[in-house]
C-alpha positions as CSV (number, residue, x, y, z in Angstrom):
1,M,54.1,78.4,90.4
2,K,55.7,79.8,93.4
3,Q,58.7,77.2,93.2
4,G,59.2,77.9,89.5
5,I,59.4,81.8,90.4
6,I,62.1,81.1,93.3
7,A,64.0,78.5,90.8
8,S,64.1,81.0,88.2
9,L,65.4,83.6,90.5
10,L,67.8,81.4,91.6
11,L,68.8,80.6,88.2
12,C,69.0,84.3,87.2
13,S,71.2,85.3,90.3
14,G,73.7,82.6,89.4
15,L,73.9,84.1,85.8
16,A,74.3,87.5,87.2
17,N,77.1,86.4,89.6
18,A,78.7,84.5,86.5
19,A,78.7,87.7,84.5
20,D,80.3,89.7,87.4
21,C,82.9,87.1,87.7
22,P,86.8,88.0,86.4
23,D,87.4,86.6,83.2
24,L,90.6,85.0,84.8
25,L,88.3,82.9,87.1
26,K,85.8,81.8,84.2
27,F,87.3,78.1,84.4
28,M,86.6,74.9,85.4
29,K,89.7,73.2,86.6
30,R,90.5,69.5,87.8
31,K,92.0,69.2,91.3
32,L,95.4,67.6,91.1
33,N,95.3,63.7,91.3
34,S,91.6,63.9,91.5
35,Q,88.4,63.5,89.5
36,E,87.0,66.5,91.3
37,T,86.6,69.9,89.5
38,V,86.3,73.3,90.9
39,N,84.6,76.1,89.6
40,M,87.1,78.7,89.8
41,C,84.7,81.5,89.8
42,E,82.4,80.2,92.7
43,A,85.5,79.2,94.8
44,Y,87.6,82.3,94.3
45,Q,85.4,85.5,93.2
46,G,86.4,88.3,95.4
47,K,89.6,86.8,96.4
48,T,93.2,88.0,95.8
49,V,94.6,85.2,93.8
50,L,98.2,84.2,93.4
51,F,98.6,82.0,90.3
52,V,101.9,79.7,90.5
53,N,103.1,77.2,87.7
54,T,105.0,74.8,89.7
55,A,107.1,71.9,89.0
56,S,108.4,68.9,91.4
57,K,112.1,68.4,90.3
58,C,113.3,72.1,89.8
59,G,115.8,74.3,91.7
60,F,112.7,76.4,92.9
61,T,110.6,73.7,94.1
62,P,111.6,74.6,98.0
63,Q,109.3,77.7,97.4
64,F,106.4,75.5,98.0
65,E,107.3,76.2,101.7
66,G,106.9,79.9,101.2
67,L,104.0,79.8,99.1
68,E,102.2,77.5,102.0
69,K,103.3,80.2,104.7
70,L,101.9,82.8,102.3
71,Y,98.7,81.1,102.1
72,T,98.5,80.3,105.8
73,D,99.6,83.9,106.9
74,Y,97.3,85.8,104.5
75,Q,94.2,83.6,103.7
76,D,92.2,85.2,106.3
77,Q,92.7,88.6,104.6
78,G,91.3,87.2,101.2
79,L,94.4,85.5,99.5
80,V,94.1,82.4,98.0
81,V,97.6,80.7,96.2
82,L,96.6,78.4,93.0
83,G,99.2,75.9,92.0
84,F,99.2,74.6,88.4
85,P,102.2,72.1,87.7
86,S,103.6,72.2,84.2
87,N,106.0,70.1,82.5
88,D,106.7,72.8,79.9
89,F,110.3,72.8,81.3
90,K,110.7,69.0,81.6
91,Q,110.8,69.0,85.4
92,E,107.4,67.7,86.3
93,F,106.4,64.1,87.0
94,A,104.2,62.4,84.4
95,D,102.1,60.8,87.2
96,E,100.3,63.3,89.1
97,S,99.8,61.1,92.2
98,K,103.8,61.8,92.4
99,T,103.3,65.6,92.2
100,A,100.8,65.3,94.8
101,E,102.8,63.3,97.2
102,L,105.5,65.7,96.7
103,C,103.4,68.7,97.4
104,E,101.6,67.2,100.5
105,L,104.3,65.0,102.1
106,T,107.6,66.8,101.6
107,Y,106.0,70.3,101.6
108,G,102.9,70.2,103.5
109,V,101.1,72.2,100.6
110,K,97.4,72.9,101.6
111,F,96.8,75.3,99.1
112,P,94.8,74.5,96.1
113,M,96.9,72.6,93.4
114,F,95.4,71.6,90.0
115,E,95.7,69.4,87.1
116,T,99.0,69.7,85.2
117,I,98.6,72.3,82.3
118,A,100.8,73.6,79.7
119,V,101.7,77.4,80.7
120,R,103.3,78.6,77.3
121,G,103.8,77.4,73.8
122,D,101.3,76.4,71.2
123,D,99.1,74.2,73.5
124,V,99.0,76.8,76.4
125,D,96.1,76.4,78.6
126,P,93.4,78.9,78.2
127,L,93.9,80.4,81.7
128,Y,97.7,81.0,81.2
129,R,96.9,82.4,77.6
130,M,94.9,85.1,79.4
131,L,97.2,85.5,82.1
132,A,100.2,86.3,79.6
133,K,97.7,88.6,77.6
134,K,96.6,90.6,80.6
135,S,100.2,90.8,82.0
136,G,102.4,91.1,78.9
137,T,104.5,88.2,79.9
138,T,104.6,84.5,79.8
139,P,106.3,82.2,82.2
140,K,110.0,82.1,81.6
141,W,110.3,79.2,84.1
142,N,108.8,77.2,86.8
143,F,107.4,79.1,89.9
144,Y,106.6,82.4,87.7
145,K,103.9,84.2,89.7
146,Y,100.9,86.3,88.9
147,L,99.2,88.5,91.4
148,M,95.4,89.3,90.8
149,D,93.6,91.6,92.8
150,K,89.9,90.7,94.3
151,D,88.3,92.6,91.0
152,G,90.2,90.5,88.6
153,N,93.0,92.8,87.6
154,V,96.6,91.5,87.3
155,V,98.6,93.6,89.5
156,E,101.9,92.2,88.8
157,S,104.0,89.3,87.5
158,Y,106.9,88.0,89.3
159,A,110.0,86.0,88.1
160,S,110.9,82.3,89.4
161,T,113.5,84.1,91.3
162,T,111.1,86.3,93.5
163,K,110.8,84.2,96.6
164,P,107.4,84.4,98.4
165,N,109.1,86.1,101.3
166,D,110.7,88.9,99.1
167,E,109.9,92.1,100.7
168,D,108.9,94.0,97.5
169,F,106.3,91.0,96.6
170,I,105.0,91.0,100.4
171,A,104.4,95.0,100.2
172,T,102.5,94.7,97.0
173,L,100.4,91.7,98.3
174,E,99.5,93.6,101.3
175,K,98.6,96.8,99.5
176,T,96.6,94.6,97.1
177,L,94.9,92.9,100.0
178,A,94.1,96.0,101.7
179,K,92.0,97.4,98.9
């Protein structure tokens, strides 16, 4: 009987946490080049999140270095960078192992990277559909960025041309992390 009550309490507390989870994190996503899935709510709830659609063969691909530096510099303050490769602009490898190799070996990416998804169009991934709805804009190109605060609100979206070390972007990020 006692074990049943404890199990029920654990189950209910998990449901309560799921109910508190921001809509943008109510997804299960597969890690890049892996069969492992991540419950985004469990992993990132309470964090400031920078969502980025990436591509391996794009003029903006060197931004991986700046994104990794952001992740390294601000992760202790609650930032997580989440990368989502996309071939919507025809600049991503069909083979996820090549994408993973480029990220890890060429750019030293340690921030979480996920499966290749569509970020716009008719087959847009539900996460990116929701990002577009909440921000009022869809990715115009690779390395489009959405900044979400720890409460799940989209603070700002940034064009591909906004580099991860952009002064205005950093100021907004630091203000968001301080809340």
